[in-house]
N, C-alpha and C positions, 0 to 999 in steps of 0.2 A: 759821725766823727769825721773830722778832716784828716784823712790819712797822711797827707803831705806834712802836716804839722805834728803828727803823732811821734812819740818817742819809740825807739826800737822795741822796748819792752812791751809797750801797748800793742804794737802790731803783732808781736809774738803771742801775747795773751789772746788776741782775736784769732790767730791761726790755730791755736789749740782748741778753739770752739767750733772749727769747721768740720763738716761731715764730708760725704762723698763728693758733693758739688760745692766747692768753696766759692766765696765772694771773689769774683774776677777782679774787681777794683782793688781789693786787698792783695791779691796775687801780683797784679801789675806793680803795685807800690813796693812790695817786697823785692821784686826783681829790679826795680829802679834803684833801690838802695845799694845794690851791688855788694862789693866787698865788705861794706860796713855792717851788713846784716848777717854775714856768713857765720861768725862765732855764735850768734844767737840761734841760728838754724842748727848748727852742730850740737848745741846743748839740747835742743828739742829731740834730735835724733838719738842722743845718748840717754835721755831721761824718759821720754814719752813712748807710748805704744800706739797702735791703731792708726787712725787717720792723721793725727798730728805728726807722727813719725813719717808716714808716707808722703804727706805734703812737704815736709821739711826735706826729705830725701830727693823728691822731684825738683824742688827749688834749687838745691845744691848742685844737682846735675845740670840744670838749665844754666846756672851761673858758672859752670865748669870750675867750681871751687876745689882746686887740687888739695888744699889744706884739709878738706873734708874726707878725703879718700880713706884714711885710717878709721875714721868713725863709721863710714859706710861699710867698710870691710867687717868691722865688729858687729854692726847691726844686722847685716845680711847673714853672717855666720851664726848668729844667736839662735836659740831654740825657737824664738818667736819670729824669726826673720823670713819665713816662707812668703807671707803676704807682701812684705816690703820688696823682696827679690822679684816677685811676680810683677809688681808695678814698675820696677826699675829696668826690666829686661828689654822693653821696647821704647825707643825714642827717649831714652834717659841716660843710662850709664854710657852708652856708646858715644855720647857727645863729648866725653873726655878724650876720646881718641887714644893715641899712643900712651898718654899719661896714665890711663887706667889699667894697662896690661899687667903691671907688677901686682896690683891689688887683686885683679881677677884671677891671675895665675895662683896667687896664694890661697884664695877661696877654693878654687877648683881642685887644688892638690891636697887640701886639708881633709884627711880621712875622718877627723873628729866632727866635721860638719855634715849635716844630713845631705842626702844625695840631691835633693831638688835645688837648693841654692847653688850647689856645685854645678849642676846642669845649666842653671841660668847663667852662671859665670862663663861657661863654655859657649853658650848661645851669644852672649854679648861679644865675646872675643871673635866669633865668626862674623858678626856684624861689622866689627872694627876692621877685620881683615878685608872685607869687601869695600868698605868706605875709604880705607886708607891702605892702598895696595902695598905700600912699603912695609907694612906689618905682616904681610901674608906668610912669608917664610917662617917668621918667628912663631906666629899663631899655630900654623900647621905642625911645626916641629914639636911644639909643646903638647898639642893634642895627641900626637902619635905617642909621645912618652907616657901619656895617661893610660894607654891600652896595655892589657896583659900580654905575656908571651903566648903565642898560639899553642904551644905544647903544654900549657897549664891544664892539669887534670882536675877539673872542678868536681868530678864525681868522688874524688878522694876525701872530700870534706863532708862532715855529717849533715850539714844544713846550710841554708843560705846565710844565716847569721855567722856560722863558723867560717865560711869563705870570706864574708865581709870583714870579719875580725882579722883573719890571717893575711889576706891579700888586699881586697878593696871591694867596694859595693858594685856588683855587676850592672846595676841600673845606670851607674855613671858611664860604664863602658859603652852601653847601647847609645846613650846620649852623645858621647864623643864620636862614635861611628857615624851617627846622623849628621853631625856638624862637618866631619871630614868629607862625607859624601856630598854635602851641599857645596863645600869649598872645592870639590873635585881635585883633591890633593893627589897628584900622580904617585907620590912616594908612599901613599897609604893603600892604594888599590889592592895589591897582592896581599898585604897584611890583613885587610878587612875580609877578603875572601877566605883566608885561613882561619880567621876567628869565627866566621859562620860555620865552616866545616867542623870546627872544634866544639860548637855549641855554646860559644861564649858571647853571643849576641842574642838578645831576646827577640825572636821572630814574631812574637805577638805584636811588637812595636814596629819592627822593620824586617822585611824578608829579603833574601838574597836577590830576588828579581828587582826590588826597589833600589837596592844598592847599585846594581848594574845600570838601571835606567837613569839614576841620578848622575852618573858619570857621562851620560850621553847628552845631557842638557847643556845649555850655554846661557850666558848672561846672569843677571842678578836673580836671586829667588824672588818670588812674587811679593813677599812682605817687605822687600827692600827696594822695590821698583820706584817708589816715590821718595822724595826727600823726607828726612825726619821732620815730624811736626814740632812746632814750638810748644812750650808748656801751655801757653794761653790757648793755642788752637786745640790742644788735647782736652783741656778743661771745657772749652766752648762746645765741643762735640758731646760732652756729657751733661750739658745743661738740659733741663726738661723743655720739651716743646711747648710753645705758647698754645694755650687752649683756645679753641674756637669760640667766638662770641656768638650770641644768638643771631646777630646780624649777618653772620657768615654761614649760609646754608651749606649743607654737605652735598646737596644735589639740586639740580634745577627743578623748580616747581613747574608742574604742567598745568596749563590752563584747562579748566573743566569744560568739556564740550557739552553744549545743550543737546539733550536728547530730542530727536524728531518724533513728533507724534505719528503713530502708524496711520497709513492711509487706508 
């Protein structure tokens, strides 16, 4: 098929057939279509599941289609949104920059959403705070508000589920503490120490020593040291390696030595 001449609906039908490693020529053409393809990608995100929704979500992030943010919020927050959130947390949602913060805050603060997409939203906010320093104060202030009061008596609740229902999911608190430590928020240091003392941070995930060490570091976290990959670069890395042909030996062949006759 000539992708350049194809109707948007034809390209979307092809996108729905893609698996983990999509046709890069198709991806490039969808990106080339820009704003014109955005409504079609939003429809995929709202209707489909699995790889189709993941590819559509990644394309919308690459295009920085702000009109897609409500659909992205609904998809990430849905019961099936774990996989999508996982794929969008690195080199994807952060490309929206400041424009994504309202949506990310809404996901992170929504107690009806499972803890993992909420943790992903906090991670993306951390990325944005590093990439766009003008957002640092807003992000860190929001994350601090996500934490419980240090005097919260978690032992007064019958179970984890009871605490989750009455206050919030403790797994979210631990994730938020991790993000604030990476951001080295000076206004959170004492609060985090108090939360550790109160037993409100899961030390199986992060111990007090790690929190203190995090504040001693400088510069960007290792996963943000390089510029964000483009979507095409990301897909290229996931393409299968070219198999070796028979004409490409895996090791040098040694010449056989003639044995000398014993004297």
